[in-house]
PQR file of N, CA, C, O and H, with PARSE charges and radii, in Angstrom:
ATOM      1  N   MET A   1      39.198 109.771  54.496 -0.4000 1.5000
ATOM      2  CA  MET A   1      38.474 110.843  55.124 -0.0000 2.0000
ATOM      3  C   MET A   1      39.060 112.192  54.708  0.5500 1.7000
ATOM      4  O   MET A   1      38.325 113.149  54.461 -0.5500 1.4000
ATOM      5  N   GLU A   2      40.395 112.257  54.632 -0.4000 1.5000
ATOM      6  CA  GLU A   2      41.039 113.507  54.217 -0.0000 2.0000
ATOM      7  C   GLU A   2      40.621 113.891  52.808  0.5500 1.7000
ATOM      8  O   GLU A   2      40.369 115.062  52.524 -0.5500 1.4000
ATOM      9  H   GLU A   2      40.991 111.480  54.833  0.4000 1.0000
ATOM     10  N   SER A   3      40.548 112.911  51.937 -0.4000 1.5000
ATOM     11  CA  SER A   3      40.161 113.158  50.546 -0.0000 2.0000
ATOM     12  C   SER A   3      38.739 113.712  50.473  0.5500 1.7000
ATOM     13  O   SER A   3      38.476 114.654  49.725 -0.5500 1.4000
ATOM     14  H   SER A   3      40.753 111.959  52.168  0.4000 1.0000
ATOM     15  N   ALA A   4      37.829 113.133  51.242 -0.4000 1.5000
ATOM     16  CA  ALA A   4      36.439 113.595  51.248 -0.0000 2.0000
ATOM     17  C   ALA A   4      36.344 115.015  51.811  0.5500 1.7000
ATOM     18  O   ALA A   4      35.616 115.852  51.278 -0.5500 1.4000
ATOM     19  H   ALA A   4      38.042 112.368  51.849  0.4000 1.0000
ATOM     20  N   THR A   5      37.072 115.275  52.872 -0.4000 1.5000
ATOM     21  CA  THR A   5      37.065 116.605  53.477 -0.0000 2.0000
ATOM     22  C   THR A   5      37.642 117.639  52.512  0.5500 1.7000
ATOM     23  O   THR A   5      37.119 118.747  52.390 -0.5500 1.4000
ATOM     24  H   THR A   5      37.663 114.595  53.305  0.4000 1.0000
ATOM     25  N   SER A   6      38.714 117.269  51.835 -0.4000 1.5000
ATOM     26  CA  SER A   6      39.330 118.158  50.860 -0.0000 2.0000
ATOM     27  C   SER A   6      38.372 118.457  49.708  0.5500 1.7000
ATOM     28  O   SER A   6      38.242 119.605  49.282 -0.5500 1.4000
ATOM     29  H   SER A   6      39.138 116.369  51.935  0.4000 1.0000
ATOM     30  N   ARG A   7      37.705 117.421  49.209 -0.4000 1.5000
ATOM     31  CA  ARG A   7      36.766 117.604  48.100 -0.0000 2.0000
ATOM     32  C   ARG A   7      35.589 118.478  48.522  0.5500 1.7000
ATOM     33  O   ARG A   7      35.143 119.331  47.754 -0.5500 1.4000
ATOM     34  H   ARG A   7      37.810 116.489  49.555  0.4000 1.0000
ATOM     35  N   LEU A   8      35.090 118.274  49.717 -0.4000 1.5000
ATOM     36  CA  LEU A   8      33.991 119.091  50.223 -0.0000 2.0000
ATOM     37  C   LEU A   8      34.406 120.557  50.297  0.5500 1.7000
ATOM     38  O   LEU A   8      33.624 121.443  49.953 -0.5500 1.4000
ATOM     39  H   LEU A   8      35.452 117.581  50.341  0.4000 1.0000
ATOM     40  N   ALA A   9      35.621 120.812  50.739 -0.4000 1.5000
ATOM     41  CA  ALA A   9      36.122 122.187  50.796 -0.0000 2.0000
ATOM     42  C   ALA A   9      36.191 122.787  49.389  0.5500 1.7000
ATOM     43  O   ALA A   9      35.823 123.944  49.188 -0.5500 1.4000
ATOM     44  H   ALA A   9      36.257 120.092  51.019  0.4000 1.0000
ATOM     45  N   GLU A  10      36.663 122.001  48.419 -0.4000 1.5000
ATOM     46  CA  GLU A  10      36.730 122.475  47.029 -0.0000 2.0000
ATOM     47  C   GLU A  10      35.340 122.813  46.500  0.5500 1.7000
ATOM     48  O   GLU A  10      35.154 123.837  45.843 -0.5500 1.4000
ATOM     49  H   GLU A  10      36.962 121.061  48.583  0.4000 1.0000
ATOM     50  N   LEU A  11      34.374 121.959  46.784 -0.4000 1.5000
ATOM     51  CA  LEU A  11      33.015 122.208  46.327 -0.0000 2.0000
ATOM     52  C   LEU A  11      32.414 123.451  46.969  0.5500 1.7000
ATOM     53  O   LEU A  11      31.715 124.221  46.311 -0.5500 1.4000
ATOM     54  H   LEU A  11      34.525 121.128  47.318  0.4000 1.0000
ATOM     55  N   ASN A  12      32.686 123.643  48.242 -0.4000 1.5000
ATOM     56  CA  ASN A  12      32.186 124.839  48.928 -0.0000 2.0000
ATOM     57  C   ASN A  12      32.814 126.107  48.357  0.5500 1.7000
ATOM     58  O   ASN A  12      32.142 127.133  48.245 -0.5500 1.4000
ATOM     59  H   ASN A  12      33.254 123.018  48.777  0.4000 1.0000
ATOM     60  N   ILE A  13      34.096 126.047  47.997 -0.4000 1.5000
ATOM     61  CA  ILE A  13      34.755 127.203  47.374 -0.0000 2.0000
ATOM     62  C   ILE A  13      34.114 127.497  46.026  0.5500 1.7000
ATOM     63  O   ILE A  13      33.846 128.655  45.704 -0.5500 1.4000
ATOM     64  H   ILE A  13      34.642 125.214  48.088  0.4000 1.0000
ATOM     65  N   ALA A  14      33.867 126.462  45.239 -0.4000 1.5000
ATOM     66  CA  ALA A  14      33.232 126.638  43.929 -0.0000 2.0000
ATOM     67  C   ALA A  14      31.820 127.197  44.087  0.5500 1.7000
ATOM     68  O   ALA A  14      31.412 128.073  43.325 -0.5500 1.4000
ATOM     69  H   ALA A  14      34.084 125.521  45.500  0.4000 1.0000
ATOM     70  N   ARG A  15      31.079 126.700  45.066 -0.4000 1.5000
ATOM     71  CA  ARG A  15      29.718 127.175  45.312 -0.0000 2.0000
ATOM     72  C   ARG A  15      29.743 128.656  45.669  0.5500 1.7000
ATOM     73  O   ARG A  15      28.918 129.430  45.184 -0.5500 1.4000
ATOM     74  H   ARG A  15      31.411 125.988  45.685  0.4000 1.0000
ATOM     75  N   THR A  16      30.680 129.044  46.509 -0.4000 1.5000
ATOM     76  CA  THR A  16      30.800 130.448  46.906 -0.0000 2.0000
ATOM     77  C   THR A  16      31.210 131.310  45.712  0.5500 1.7000
ATOM     78  O   THR A  16      30.664 132.396  45.518 -0.5500 1.4000
ATOM     79  H   THR A  16      31.351 128.415  46.903  0.4000 1.0000
ATOM     80  N   ALA A  17      32.164 130.837  44.915 -0.4000 1.5000
ATOM     81  CA  ALA A  17      32.650 131.598  43.758 -0.0000 2.0000
ATOM     82  C   ALA A  17      31.538 131.831  42.735  0.5500 1.7000
ATOM     83  O   ALA A  17      31.507 132.863  42.064 -0.5500 1.4000
ATOM     84  H   ALA A  17      32.607 129.955  45.073  0.4000 1.0000
ATOM     85  N   LYS A  18      30.634 130.870  42.623 -0.4000 1.5000
ATOM     86  CA  LYS A  18      29.541 130.990  41.654 -0.0000 2.0000
ATOM     87  C   LYS A  18      28.293 131.610  42.269  0.5500 1.7000
ATOM     88  O   LYS A  18      27.257 131.710  41.612 -0.5500 1.4000
ATOM     89  H   LYS A  18      30.659 130.032  43.167  0.4000 1.0000
ATOM     90  N   SER A  19      28.391 132.016  43.505 -0.4000 1.5000
ATOM     91  CA  SER A  19      27.283 132.653  44.232 -0.0000 2.0000
ATOM     92  C   SER A  19      26.029 131.784  44.258  0.5500 1.7000
ATOM     93  O   SER A  19      24.912 132.286  44.136 -0.5500 1.4000
ATOM     94  H   SER A  19      29.233 131.935  44.038  0.4000 1.0000
ATOM     95  N   CYS A  20      26.223 130.494  44.416 -0.4000 1.5000
ATOM     96  CA  CYS A  20      25.085 129.570  44.506 -0.0000 2.0000
ATOM     97  C   CYS A  20      24.460 129.690  45.896  0.5500 1.7000
ATOM     98  O   CYS A  20      25.163 129.763  46.904 -0.5500 1.4000
ATOM     99  H   CYS A  20      27.131 130.086  44.515  0.4000 1.0000
ATOM    100  N   THR A  21      23.140 129.707  45.931 -0.4000 1.5000
ATOM    101  CA  THR A  21      22.434 129.744  47.204 -0.0000 2.0000
ATOM    102  C   THR A  21      21.284 128.755  47.165  0.5500 1.7000
ATOM    103  O   THR A  21      20.816 128.366  46.095 -0.5500 1.4000
ATOM    104  H   THR A  21      22.568 129.647  45.113  0.4000 1.0000
ATOM    105  N   LEU A  22      20.845 128.363  48.321 -0.4000 1.5000
ATOM    106  CA  LEU A  22      19.707 127.471  48.454 -0.0000 2.0000
ATOM    107  C   LEU A  22      18.664 128.148  49.319  0.5500 1.7000
ATOM    108  O   LEU A  22      18.987 128.991  50.156 -0.5500 1.4000
ATOM    109  H   LEU A  22      21.225 128.679  49.190  0.4000 1.0000
ATOM    110  N   ALA A  23      17.411 127.775  49.111 -0.4000 1.5000
ATOM    111  CA  ALA A  23      16.320 128.350  49.900 -0.0000 2.0000
ATOM    112  C   ALA A  23      16.470 128.000  51.374  0.5500 1.7000
ATOM    113  O   ALA A  23      16.219 128.838  52.240 -0.5500 1.4000
ATOM    114  H   ALA A  23      17.149 127.091  48.431  0.4000 1.0000
ATOM    115  N   SER A  24      16.878 126.769  51.664 -0.4000 1.5000
ATOM    116  CA  SER A  24      17.012 126.320  53.041 -0.0000 2.0000
ATOM    117  C   SER A  24      18.378 125.685  53.232  0.5500 1.7000
ATOM    118  O   SER A  24      18.697 124.696  52.573 -0.5500 1.4000
ATOM    119  H   SER A  24      17.082 126.088  50.960  0.4000 1.0000
ATOM    120  N   ALA A  25      19.186 126.236  54.121 -0.4000 1.5000
ATOM    121  CA  ALA A  25      20.515 125.698  54.365 -0.0000 2.0000
ATOM    122  C   ALA A  25      20.624 125.080  55.754  0.5500 1.7000
ATOM    123  O   ALA A  25      21.734 124.866  56.242 -0.5500 1.4000
ATOM    124  H   ALA A  25      18.927 127.040  54.657  0.4000 1.0000
ATOM    125  N   GLU A  26      19.511 124.792  56.395 -0.4000 1.5000
ATOM    126  CA  GLU A  26      19.535 124.185  57.719 -0.0000 2.0000
ATOM    127  C   GLU A  26      19.897 122.712  57.618  0.5500 1.7000
ATOM    128  O   GLU A  26      19.325 121.995  56.797 -0.5500 1.4000
ATOM    129  H   GLU A  26      18.609 124.966  56.000  0.4000 1.0000
ATOM    130  N   PRO A  27      20.846 122.240  58.444 -0.5600 1.5000
ATOM    131  CA  PRO A  27      21.157 120.819  58.447  0.2800 2.0000
ATOM    132  C   PRO A  27      20.030 120.037  59.114  0.5500 1.7000
ATOM    133  O   PRO A  27      19.214 120.623  59.825 -0.5500 1.4000
ATOM    134  N   PRO A  28      19.972 118.732  58.897 -0.5600 1.5000
ATOM    135  CA  PRO A  28      18.949 117.907  59.547  0.2800 2.0000
ATOM    136  C   PRO A  28      19.047 118.020  61.063  0.5500 1.7000
ATOM    137  O   PRO A  28      20.119 118.297  61.601 -0.5500 1.4000
ATOM    138  N   LYS A  29      17.936 117.804  61.745 -0.4000 1.5000
ATOM    139  CA  LYS A  29      17.879 117.949  63.195 -0.0000 2.0000
ATOM    140  C   LYS A  29      18.730 116.911  63.931  0.5500 1.7000
ATOM    141  O   LYS A  29      19.421 117.254  64.891 -0.5500 1.4000
ATOM    142  H   LYS A  29      17.065 117.579  61.308  0.4000 1.0000
ATOM    143  N   HIS A  30      18.691 115.648  63.495 -0.4000 1.5000
ATOM    144  CA  HIS A  30      19.512 114.631  64.124 -0.0000 2.0000
ATOM    145  C   HIS A  30      19.744 113.471  63.163  0.5500 1.7000
ATOM    146  O   HIS A  30      19.030 113.314  62.173 -0.5500 1.4000
ATOM    147  H   HIS A  30      18.130 115.370  62.715  0.4000 1.0000
ATOM    148  N   VAL A  31      20.744 112.670  63.470 -0.4000 1.5000
ATOM    149  CA  VAL A  31      21.136 111.548  62.619 -0.0000 2.0000
ATOM    150  C   VAL A  31      19.957 110.601  62.402  0.5500 1.7000
ATOM    151  O   VAL A  31      19.197 110.308  63.326 -0.5500 1.4000
ATOM    152  H   VAL A  31      21.323 112.798  64.275  0.4000 1.0000
ATOM    153  N   GLY A  32      19.823 110.134  61.170 -0.4000 1.5000
ATOM    154  CA  GLY A  32      18.777 109.180  60.849 -0.0000 2.0000
ATOM    155  C   GLY A  32      17.471 109.801  60.417  0.5500 1.7000
ATOM    156  O   GLY A  32      16.513 109.076  60.150 -0.5500 1.4000
ATOM    157  H   GLY A  32      20.440 110.372  60.420  0.4000 1.0000
ATOM    158  N   SER A  33      17.397 111.117  60.337 -0.4000 1.5000
ATOM    159  CA  SER A  33      16.130 111.746  59.995 -0.0000 2.0000
ATOM    160  C   SER A  33      16.180 112.493  58.671  0.5500 1.7000
ATOM    161  O   SER A  33      15.433 113.452  58.479 -0.5500 1.4000
ATOM    162  H   SER A  33      18.176 111.706  60.553  0.4000 1.0000
ATOM    163  N   MET A  34      17.040 112.076  57.760 -0.4000 1.5000
ATOM    164  CA  MET A  34      17.171 112.768  56.488 -0.0000 2.0000
ATOM    165  C   MET A  34      15.993 112.425  55.582  0.5500 1.7000
ATOM    166  O   MET A  34      15.965 111.349  54.984 -0.5500 1.4000
ATOM    167  H   MET A  34      17.648 111.297  57.915  0.4000 1.0000
ATOM    168  N   PRO A  35      15.014 113.336  55.474 -0.5600 1.5000
ATOM    169  CA  PRO A  35      13.884 113.067  54.597  0.2800 2.0000
ATOM    170  C   PRO A  35      14.295 113.189  53.137  0.5500 1.7000
ATOM    171  O   PRO A  35      15.178 113.977  52.799 -0.5500 1.4000
ATOM    172  N   THR A  36      13.662 112.417  52.283 -0.4000 1.5000
ATOM    173  CA  THR A  36      13.938 112.513  50.860 -0.0000 2.0000
ATOM    174  C   THR A  36      12.673 112.962  50.154  0.5500 1.7000
ATOM    175  O   THR A  36      12.115 112.237  49.331 -0.5500 1.4000
ATOM    176  H   THR A  36      12.944 111.777  52.558  0.4000 1.0000
ATOM    177  N   SER A  37      12.237 114.138  50.476 -0.4000 1.5000
ATOM    178  CA  SER A  37      11.005 114.697  49.940 -0.0000 2.0000
ATOM    179  C   SER A  37      11.201 115.128  48.493  0.5500 1.7000
ATOM    180  O   SER A  37      12.245 115.676  48.138 -0.5500 1.4000
ATOM    181  H   SER A  37      12.690 114.728  51.144  0.4000 1.0000
ATOM    182  N   SER A  38      10.207 114.883  47.670 -0.4000 1.5000
ATOM    183  CA  SER A  38      10.300 115.300  46.282 -0.0000 2.0000
ATOM    184  C   SER A  38      10.168 116.812  46.143  0.5500 1.7000
ATOM    185  O   SER A  38      10.422 117.353  45.067 -0.5500 1.4000
ATOM    186  H   SER A  38       9.359 114.438  47.958  0.4000 1.0000
ATOM    187  N   SER A  39       9.774 117.505  47.217 -0.4000 1.5000
ATOM    188  CA  SER A  39       9.650 118.956  47.155 -0.0000 2.0000
ATOM    189  C   SER A  39      11.018 119.635  47.215  0.5500 1.7000
ATOM    190  O   SER A  39      11.136 120.816  46.888 -0.5500 1.4000
ATOM    191  H   SER A  39       9.568 117.065  48.091  0.4000 1.0000
ATOM    192  N   ARG A  40      12.039 118.908  47.626 -0.4000 1.5000
ATOM    193  CA  ARG A  40      13.400 119.450  47.653 -0.0000 2.0000
ATOM    194  C   ARG A  40      14.209 118.793  46.541  0.5500 1.7000
ATOM    195  O   ARG A  40      14.083 117.592  46.301 -0.5500 1.4000
ATOM    196  H   ARG A  40      11.943 117.949  47.892  0.4000 1.0000
ATOM    197  N   SER A  41      15.034 119.578  45.869 -0.4000 1.5000
ATOM    198  CA  SER A  41      15.845 119.025  44.787 -0.0000 2.0000
ATOM    199  C   SER A  41      16.967 118.155  45.360  0.5500 1.7000
ATOM    200  O   SER A  41      17.307 118.243  46.540 -0.5500 1.4000
ATOM    201  H   SER A  41      15.136 120.553  46.064  0.4000 1.0000
ATOM    202  N   VAL A  42      17.517 117.334  44.511 -0.4000 1.5000
ATOM    203  CA  VAL A  42      18.643 116.490  44.903 -0.0000 2.0000
ATOM    204  C   VAL A  42      19.799 117.371  45.359  0.5500 1.7000
ATOM    205  O   VAL A  42      20.459 117.061  46.351 -0.5500 1.4000
ATOM    206  H   VAL A  42      17.241 117.262  43.553  0.4000 1.0000
ATOM    207  N   ASP A  43      20.050 118.468  44.645 -0.4000 1.5000
ATOM    208  CA  ASP A  43      21.134 119.382  45.029 -0.0000 2.0000
ATOM    209  C   ASP A  43      20.929 119.945  46.427  0.5500 1.7000
ATOM    210  O   ASP A  43      21.880 120.041  47.202 -0.5500 1.4000
ATOM    211  H   ASP A  43      19.513 118.720  43.840  0.4000 1.0000
ATOM    212  N   GLU A  44      19.697 120.318  46.755 -0.4000 1.5000
ATOM    213  CA  GLU A  44      19.411 120.851  48.085 -0.0000 2.0000
ATOM    214  C   GLU A  44      19.647 119.789  49.151  0.5500 1.7000
ATOM    215  O   GLU A  44      20.221 120.077  50.202 -0.5500 1.4000
ATOM    216  H   GLU A  44      18.925 120.240  46.124  0.4000 1.0000
ATOM    217  N   GLN A  45      19.209 118.567  48.884 -0.4000 1.5000
ATOM    218  CA  GLN A  45      19.392 117.488  49.853 -0.0000 2.0000
ATOM    219  C   GLN A  45      20.873 117.187  50.064  0.5500 1.7000
ATOM    220  O   GLN A  45      21.304 116.965  51.195 -0.5500 1.4000
ATOM    221  H   GLN A  45      18.743 118.333  48.030  0.4000 1.0000
ATOM    222  N   ILE A  46      21.652 117.176  48.989 -0.4000 1.5000
ATOM    223  CA  ILE A  46      23.084 116.910  49.103 -0.0000 2.0000
ATOM    224  C   ILE A  46      23.770 118.046  49.855  0.5500 1.7000
ATOM    225  O   ILE A  46      24.638 117.800  50.692 -0.5500 1.4000
ATOM    226  H   ILE A  46      21.302 117.356  48.070  0.4000 1.0000
ATOM    227  N   TYR A  47      23.387 119.280  49.563 -0.4000 1.5000
ATOM    228  CA  TYR A  47      23.973 120.422  50.269 -0.0000 2.0000
ATOM    229  C   TYR A  47      23.710 120.309  51.768  0.5500 1.7000
ATOM    230  O   TYR A  47      24.619 120.505  52.574 -0.5500 1.4000
ATOM    231  H   TYR A  47      22.682 119.480  48.883  0.4000 1.0000
ATOM    232  N   GLU A  48      22.501 120.003  52.135 -0.4000 1.5000
ATOM    233  CA  GLU A  48      22.168 119.862  53.553 -0.0000 2.0000
ATOM    234  C   GLU A  48      22.966 118.722  54.184  0.5500 1.7000
ATOM    235  O   GLU A  48      23.419 118.830  55.324 -0.5500 1.4000
ATOM    236  H   GLU A  48      21.762 119.844  51.481  0.4000 1.0000
ATOM    237  N   LEU A  49      23.133 117.644  53.446 -0.4000 1.5000
ATOM    238  CA  LEU A  49      23.922 116.520  53.940 -0.0000 2.0000
ATOM    239  C   LEU A  49      25.367 116.945  54.172  0.5500 1.7000
ATOM    240  O   LEU A  49      25.971 116.571  55.177 -0.5500 1.4000
ATOM    241  H   LEU A  49      22.766 117.556  52.520  0.4000 1.0000
ATOM    242  N   GLN A  50      25.922 117.721  53.253 -0.4000 1.5000
ATOM    243  CA  GLN A  50      27.298 118.192  53.390 -0.0000 2.0000
ATOM    244  C   GLN A  50      27.474 119.102  54.611  0.5500 1.7000
ATOM    245  O   GLN A  50      28.550 119.140  55.208 -0.5500 1.4000
ATOM    246  H   GLN A  50      25.432 118.026  52.436  0.4000 1.0000
ATOM    247  N   GLN A  51      26.443 119.815  54.973 -0.4000 1.5000
ATOM    248  CA  GLN A  51      26.530 120.745  56.097 -0.0000 2.0000
ATOM    249  C   GLN A  51      26.416 120.050  57.458  0.5500 1.7000
ATOM    250  O   GLN A  51      26.761 120.636  58.484 -0.5500 1.4000
ATOM    251  H   GLN A  51      25.569 119.785  54.489  0.4000 1.0000
ATOM    252  N   ASP A  52      25.936 118.809  57.466 -0.4000 1.5000
ATOM    253  CA  ASP A  52      25.740 118.074  58.722 -0.0000 2.0000
ATOM    254  C   ASP A  52      27.073 117.519  59.210  0.5500 1.7000
ATOM    255  O   ASP A  52      27.526 116.478  58.736 -0.5500 1.4000
ATOM    256  H   ASP A  52      25.657 118.334  56.632  0.4000 1.0000
ATOM    257  N   GLN A  53      27.695 118.207  60.145 -0.4000 1.5000
ATOM    258  CA  GLN A  53      29.000 117.818  60.675 -0.0000 2.0000
ATOM    259  C   GLN A  53      28.911 116.731  61.746  0.5500 1.7000
ATOM    260  O   GLN A  53      29.937 116.260  62.235 -0.5500 1.4000
ATOM    261  H   GLN A  53      27.327 119.053  60.530  0.4000 1.0000
ATOM    262  N   SER A  54      27.689 116.331  62.114 -0.4000 1.5000
ATOM    263  CA  SER A  54      27.532 115.391  63.225 -0.0000 2.0000
ATOM    264  C   SER A  54      27.472 113.927  62.790  0.5500 1.7000
ATOM    265  O   SER A  54      27.317 113.044  63.635 -0.5500 1.4000
ATOM    266  H   SER A  54      26.855 116.714  61.717  0.4000 1.0000
ATOM    267  N   ILE A  55      27.592 113.654  61.492 -0.4000 1.5000
ATOM    268  CA  ILE A  55      27.482 112.270  61.037 -0.0000 2.0000
ATOM    269  C   ILE A  55      28.842 111.728  60.624  0.5500 1.7000
ATOM    270  O   ILE A  55      29.747 112.482  60.267 -0.5500 1.4000
ATOM    271  H   ILE A  55      27.718 114.371  60.806  0.4000 1.0000
ATOM    272  N   SER A  56      28.968 110.407  60.680 -0.4000 1.5000
ATOM    273  CA  SER A  56      30.214 109.758  60.280 -0.0000 2.0000
ATOM    274  C   SER A  56      30.321 109.743  58.758  0.5500 1.7000
ATOM    275  O   SER A  56      29.342 109.992  58.054 -0.5500 1.4000
ATOM    276  H   SER A  56      28.233 109.794  60.970  0.4000 1.0000
ATOM    277  N   TYR A  57      31.504 109.453  58.269 -0.4000 1.5000
ATOM    278  CA  TYR A  57      31.723 109.378  56.831 -0.0000 2.0000
ATOM    279  C   TYR A  57      30.871 108.261  56.219  0.5500 1.7000
ATOM    280  O   TYR A  57      30.332 108.415  55.123 -0.5500 1.4000
ATOM    281  H   TYR A  57      32.299 109.251  58.841  0.4000 1.0000
ATOM    282  N   GLU A  58      30.755 107.144  56.930 -0.4000 1.5000
ATOM    283  CA  GLU A  58      29.950 106.020  56.444 -0.0000 2.0000
ATOM    284  C   GLU A  58      28.476 106.411  56.327  0.5500 1.7000
ATOM    285  O   GLU A  58      27.807 106.056  55.356 -0.5500 1.4000
ATOM    286  H   GLU A  58      31.193 107.019  57.821  0.4000 1.0000
ATOM    287  N   GLU A  59      27.977 107.148  57.326 -0.4000 1.5000
ATOM    288  CA  GLU A  59      26.589 107.618  57.287 -0.0000 2.0000
ATOM    289  C   GLU A  59      26.405 108.592  56.133  0.5500 1.7000
ATOM    290  O   GLU A  59      25.386 108.562  55.443 -0.5500 1.4000
ATOM    291  H   GLU A  59      28.521 107.437  58.114  0.4000 1.0000
ATOM    292  N   TYR A  60      27.402 109.462  55.924 -0.4000 1.5000
ATOM    293  CA  TYR A  60      27.353 110.405  54.800 -0.0000 2.0000
ATOM    294  C   TYR A  60      27.234 109.636  53.477  0.5500 1.7000
ATOM    295  O   TYR A  60      26.393 109.961  52.639 -0.5500 1.4000
ATOM    296  H   TYR A  60      28.229 109.487  56.484  0.4000 1.0000
ATOM    297  N   GLN A  61      28.081 108.615  53.298 -0.4000 1.5000
ATOM    298  CA  GLN A  61      28.052 107.827  52.064 -0.0000 2.0000
ATOM    299  C   GLN A  61      26.696 107.157  51.874  0.5500 1.7000
ATOM    300  O   GLN A  61      26.143 107.162  50.774 -0.5500 1.4000
ATOM    301  H   GLN A  61      28.764 108.351  53.979  0.4000 1.0000
ATOM    302  N   TYR A  62      26.167 106.585  52.944 -0.4000 1.5000
ATOM    303  CA  TYR A  62      24.865 105.912  52.877 -0.0000 2.0000
ATOM    304  C   TYR A  62      23.776 106.880  52.437  0.5500 1.7000
ATOM    305  O   TYR A  62      23.004 106.577  51.527 -0.5500 1.4000
ATOM    306  H   TYR A  62      26.616 106.581  53.838  0.4000 1.0000
ATOM    307  N   ARG A  63      23.714 108.034  53.074 -0.4000 1.5000
ATOM    308  CA  ARG A  63      22.682 109.020  52.748 -0.0000 2.0000
ATOM    309  C   ARG A  63      22.859 109.583  51.337  0.5500 1.7000
ATOM    310  O   ARG A  63      21.882 109.810  50.623 -0.5500 1.4000
ATOM    311  H   ARG A  63      24.341 108.279  53.813  0.4000 1.0000
ATOM    312  N   TYR A  64      24.123 109.807  50.945 -0.4000 1.5000
ATOM    313  CA  TYR A  64      24.383 110.324  49.597 -0.0000 2.0000
ATOM    314  C   TYR A  64      23.861 109.335  48.547  0.5500 1.7000
ATOM    315  O   TYR A  64      23.197 109.727  47.587 -0.5500 1.4000
ATOM    316  H   TYR A  64      24.916 109.623  51.526  0.4000 1.0000
ATOM    317  N   ARG A  65      24.167 108.066  48.742 -0.4000 1.5000
ATOM    318  CA  ARG A  65      23.684 107.040  47.800 -0.0000 2.0000
ATOM    319  C   ARG A  65      22.158 106.986  47.777  0.5500 1.7000
ATOM    320  O   ARG A  65      21.554 106.821  46.718 -0.5500 1.4000
ATOM    321  H   ARG A  65      24.706 107.747  49.522  0.4000 1.0000
ATOM    322  N   LYS A  66      21.547 107.125  48.932 -0.4000 1.5000
ATOM    323  CA  LYS A  66      20.085 107.097  49.003 -0.0000 2.0000
ATOM    324  C   LYS A  66      19.476 108.288  48.260  0.5500 1.7000
ATOM    325  O   LYS A  66      18.502 108.135  47.523 -0.5500 1.4000
ATOM    326  H   LYS A  66      22.038 107.259  49.792  0.4000 1.0000
ATOM    327  N   ILE A  67      20.051 109.465  48.455 -0.4000 1.5000
ATOM    328  CA  ILE A  67      19.545 110.668  47.793 -0.0000 2.0000
ATOM    329  C   ILE A  67      19.699 110.563  46.281  0.5500 1.7000
ATOM    330  O   ILE A  67      18.791 110.932  45.536 -0.5500 1.4000
ATOM    331  H   ILE A  67      20.842 109.590  49.054  0.4000 1.0000
ATOM    332  N   THR A  68      20.849 110.057  45.825 -0.4000 1.5000
ATOM    333  CA  THR A  68      21.133 110.005  44.394 -0.0000 2.0000
ATOM    334  C   THR A  68      20.591 108.748  43.719  0.5500 1.7000
ATOM    335  O   THR A  68      20.674 108.613  42.498 -0.5500 1.4000
ATOM    336  H   THR A  68      21.586 109.757  46.430  0.4000 1.0000
ATOM    337  N   GLY A  69      20.038 107.828  44.509 -0.4000 1.5000
ATOM    338  CA  GLY A  69      19.467 106.608  43.938 -0.0000 2.0000
ATOM    339  C   GLY A  69      20.490 105.549  43.588  0.5500 1.7000
ATOM    340  O   GLY A  69      20.202 104.628  42.823 -0.5500 1.4000
ATOM    341  H   GLY A  69      19.970 107.938  45.500  0.4000 1.0000
ATOM    342  N   GLN A  70      21.692 105.675  44.147 -0.4000 1.5000
ATOM    343  CA  GLN A  70      22.740 104.675  43.906 -0.0000 2.0000
ATOM    344  C   GLN A  70      22.596 103.544  44.906  0.5500 1.7000
ATOM    345  O   GLN A  70      22.008 103.717  45.974 -0.5500 1.4000
ATOM    346  H   GLN A  70      21.927 106.423  44.769  0.4000 1.0000
ATOM    347  N   LYS A  71      23.136 102.386  44.554 -0.4000 1.5000
ATOM    348  CA  LYS A  71      23.081 101.227  45.453 -0.0000 2.0000
ATOM    349  C   LYS A  71      24.346 101.046  46.207  0.5500 1.7000
ATOM    350  O   LYS A  71      24.461 100.116  47.005 -0.5500 1.4000
ATOM    351  H   LYS A  71      23.613 102.246  43.686  0.4000 1.0000
TER
END
C-alpha cells in the first residue's frame, strides 16, 4: 500500500510539473459506479480513479485493470 501511495504521489507531482489538466476531475459518486464510457479517455478514467480516496487498494486494482483492459 505504501508503494502504491508513493507512486501516486510521484505521478501527481509529474502531472502538476507538466501542467496537465483534465476536462472533468470529479471523482465517481460512490463505489461500484465507475463507468467506462468511450467518450472519456483512458487517461481521464485513470485520473478519476486515482482521485477516489474512498475505495480500497483491491478495488483500485480491479478498476484499473478494467479500464486498461488487463485481466
